[in-house]
N, C-alpha and C positions, 0 to 999 in steps of 0.2 A: 521418609515422611518428616515433615517439619515439626519441630518440638514446640508445643504451645508455650507462650511467654517469652520465647527467645527472640532477640532482635534479628531481623532479616536484612540482608544487604542486596542492593541492586546497583547496576551501572546503567546509565542512560546513553543511548546512541541516537544522534540526530543527524540526518543527511540533509544538507542545505544546498539548494540551487535557486538563487534569486528569490528568496522568500521575503525579502524586504523587512519591514518592521515586525512582521509576525514572529521571526526568530527571536528577537529580543523580548517580545511579549511572552513567548513560550518559556524562555529561560527565567524570566522574572516570576512566572507562575510556579516554576519548580522551586525557586528560592523561597516563595511564600508558602509552599505546601507543608503540611504536617508530615514530617519525616521521622516521627518518633518510633514508629513500628517498622516501616520499611525504609531503612537508611540508604541514602544515595551516596555512594562513595566517590563517584566521578561522573561527569557528563562529557562525552566525547562527541565533538561536532566534526563531521567529515564534510568539507565544502567541495562541491563538484564544479570548481572553476566558475564561481559566481562573479558577476560583474555589476551588481546593482548596489554595492556598498554593504550588503549583509555579510560579506566575507571578512569584514573588519571585526576585531575582538570587542564585543560589548562588555562593559564592566558590570558584573553582577556580584555584589558583595555576598560572601558566605557560600558561594557555589563553586566547587572545584571543577573548572572547565579546561578541557584540553582540545586543541584544534589540530585537525589534519587537513592540509590543503592540497588538492589535486590540480594539476596543470590543465586537465581536460575533464569533461564530464564522463565518468566511468560507468554511469548507470546506478540505479538505486540499490540493487542487490549487492553488487560488488562493493559499493561504498559502505553498506551495512556491515559486510564481512570485515572490511578494513577496521571499522570502529570496534567491532566485537573482539578483534584480535588484541586490542589494548585493554581488555576488561578481564576481571577475574572474580567478580562477585557471584553470589548464588544465583541471581536472576539478571537477565538482560531485558531492558525495556527499550524497544525501538519506538521512537516518538517522532511524529511528523513536526516540522517546524511551524506549521500553521495550526497547531493545537495549543490549548492552554488548560492546565490542570486546575480543578477546583481545589480549594484549600484542604479538603478532606479526602481527595482522590487516592493518594498514596496510603493514607492511614486505613481507609476502608479496604483497599486492596491487600495491604499487609495483614490486616486482621483476618481476612478470609484465608490467606495463604497459611496462616498458623493453625487453621482448623483441620481435623482429620479428613474432611470432605475434599480438601484441595489436593490430598496426597495422590490421587489417581489421575491428575490432569497435568499436562506439560505446558500448555499455552493458555494465557488469560487475557481477556479483553474487557474494556469498559463501555459504558453507554455514551455514545456521541450525541451532543446536543448543539442546537444553534444559538444565536444571540439571545433569543427569548427563552432558552431552556427547553425547547421542544425536541423530542427525540429525532435523531437522524440515522442514516445508515450505520449500523454497528456490526452486523454479522451477515454471513452469506452461506448458502448451500454449496457443497462441492459441485463443480460443473459436471454436467452429463451431456451426451449428444442431444438429448431432447431440449435441455436448457439452452445450449449454444444455438441450436437450430431455431428455437423460438426467438432468440435475440437477433439473429441474422435477418429473419423474415418479418419481425414485428408481431408474430403470432402469440408471443408471450403476453402482449397487451390485449389481443382479441380473444384468445381462448386460453386463459391462464390455467384452467383445469387440465388441459392437455399439454401445454408447454409452460411449466411452472417458471416463475422468475427466479433468477439466481439469488438476488438479495432479499433478505428477510424484512418484512414490514415491521414497523414499531409495535403493532398490536400482537405480533407473533413473539415478541420478547417482553412479555408482561412480568416476567420474573427471571431471576438468575438461574443459570443452568447450563448443561452441555449444549454445544452447537458444533456444526461442522467446522466453521472457520470464523475467527474474529478479524476485522479489517486491520490493515497494517498501520493505521494512524496511531494506535496505542496497542502494541503487540509485546506482551510480557511473556518471556519464555525461560524455562530453567536452563541455566548455562550448560549443565551436563547434557541435556537433550540437544542443545544447539551444537555442541561439540560432536556428539554422536552422529548427527546428521550432516556434519561438515558445513554447517551454516546454510545460508540461502544459495540456491543455484544461480551463480552469477551470469549464466547465459540469458537470464531475464534482465533486459535493460530497464524496463519499467512495466509494472502491472503483473499480477498473478504470482509473483515470487512468494508472497506469504501464503497464497492458496496452495501452491506446490509444497511448501514447507509443512503446512498444517496437515496435508494429505499424507505426506511421508511420516509425520509424527503419529498420526492416527494408525497407520499400518504397524507402528511399533507399540501400539496400545498406549499412546500418550495423546488423548483427545484434548479438545479446546473447551474453555469454560467462559461464559459471559457473566460479568459481575454487574448487574443492573444498577446497584446502588452507587457505584463509582462513576462519576460523571466527568466528561472531558469535552470542552468546547472545541469544535473542529470547523475551521473556515472552509476547507475543502478546495482542491484544485488550484491553489495559489500558484504553485510551480508548474504543474502540468498544463494549465491553460495557456501558458506562454509558448507552448509547442505548436499551437494552432492545429492544422490538419495532420501534422506529424504525430500527434497524440494517438490518432487512430492507427497509423502505421505501426507504432510500437505495440498497441493492443493486438493487432493482427499477428505480429511476430510472436508475442508472448502466448497468445491463445493457441497458435499452431504448435509452438514448442511444448506447451502443456499437454495437448492432445497426443502428440507422438511419444511423449515420455510416460503418459499415464493410462492411455487407452489401447485397446487392440488396434493393430495397424489398419484394419479395414474400416473401423469407425473414424480413425484420424484422417484417412484418405477421403472418406465420404464428406466429412465436414470441411476439409480443405478445398475440395471441389466446389462446395457451396460458397466458401469464402471467396473464391475466384470467379464465381458465376452469378448465383442468385443474389448475394449480398451487394456487390457493386452495382448490379442492374437496379436493385431496389433503391440504392442511394442516388444513383444518377436520375432515375425517374422522379424521385422526391425533389431533388435539386431543380430539375427542369420545371416541374409543376409550380415551384416557388419562384421561378424566374431568377435563380441564383447562379449566374454564369461563373463567377469566381469559384463557387463550391463545386461546379461541374469540373472545372480544370483541376482543382485541388484533389478531387476524388480520383480522377484518372492518374494524376501524378503519384498519389499515395499507393494505389494498387499496382502501378508499374514498379515502384520501388519495392513493394512487398514481394512481387513475383521475382524480382531480381535477387532478393534475399533468399527466397524459397528455393530457387534453382541452385544457389550455393550450398544449401543444406540447412534444415531446421535445427540441427544441433549446434550451428554456429551462432554467436551473438549477432543481433541485428546491427545494421549500420547506424551509428549515432545520428540523430536528426541534424546536427550541425553540418555533418558531411553530406547527408542526403540533400540538404538545402542547396549546397554549393553545386550539386549536379543539375539542379533545376533552376530555371529563371522565373522570377515572379512570385515565388513562395516566400511569405514573410511570417514571422511569429506574431501571435496575438497575445498581447500582454494583459494580464488580469489586473483589474483595478485594486488598489490598496484598500484594505479594510482593517480597522483597528477596533479592538475590544479587549477588555480586561475582565477576568472572572472575579 
C-alpha cells in the first residue's frame, strides 16, 4: 500500500508510429503538467519505424526523454514491452502519442494513488475528453461471446439490452470507481504487476492488448480503476487510421487471439465461424448497398488475409500490414488529417 504524503515515481512509455505533431504536443503537455505528487523520472519513446518526421527528437526542456528506434513496425504491444524494459519506477504510464495531459492530470492521479482506496487496484485510467472537454470513450467491459456477436452483426445497436455494447457510455461513468478495463490511451499500471504478468502479450500487433492485460490482472485480484477527475485530451485513431482497411484485419486477428486465449474452445470456435461467415457477408452487403466498390474489394482482401493468418495458427502474431499490402495490389493506406490542439 502506498504511504500517504510520500512522493510517487512514474516512467512514461509512448509508442510512436507516424503521429505527426501530436507527439510533440503530447511531450509538451507532460512538461507543463504538475508533477509535484507523481514525479516523472523518464519518458521512453519507442518509434516503430515512422517516416513522417515525428521520429526526429523534439527538444522539450526539462523533460528526460529517451528514444528507442525500431527498423520496422513491431506492433504496439511489443514496443510497449521494449519501453517498459528500460523503466524502474513504481508506476508505468503507457500514453498514446495523440493524447495531451491537462496541467493537473498527474497531480490528481498521484493524490488518488496515495489514498488507502488505491491500494487494492493495479491499473488506473483517466477520463478522455475531446477538444471541447466533452467526455469520450474511457472504459470498456470485458468482451463476452454476446458482446462480440452483437458487434459482428450490428445487433448491439438494435437490441442493446440483449447484446450489450463493449464500450461504456459517458453517462455510465458519472463518478470514479472500479471498471473492467480502462482504455490504453492512458494506462497507468503498477510496475510490480507489469513484471508479474510479463508485460503485454506481444502476440497482439494492435488492439485488445490492454484488454487481455487487464483481464489477467483481474484474475490475480488486481482490478482497474477509473479516475474521473483526471482529464486527458485524446485525438484518437491518428496512427491507426493510416492503416486503412488493414485496421480491421488487425482487429480480427487480435479478437480471435483474445477468444482462444481466454474463452472455452467451443465459444472461440463459434465466434470464429461467425467472423468468417456472418460478419463478412454483413460488411459486403453494406458496402454493396452504399455502392462502395473499393470497400467491397478491400473487405474481400482483408478477410482473405485473415483466413491466411488463422490457418497458420491464432497463437502466431499477425502479418504486419506493410507486408500484407505487398501481397495485394491496389490497397493503399488512408492517412488521417493532422489536428492540433493544446490543453
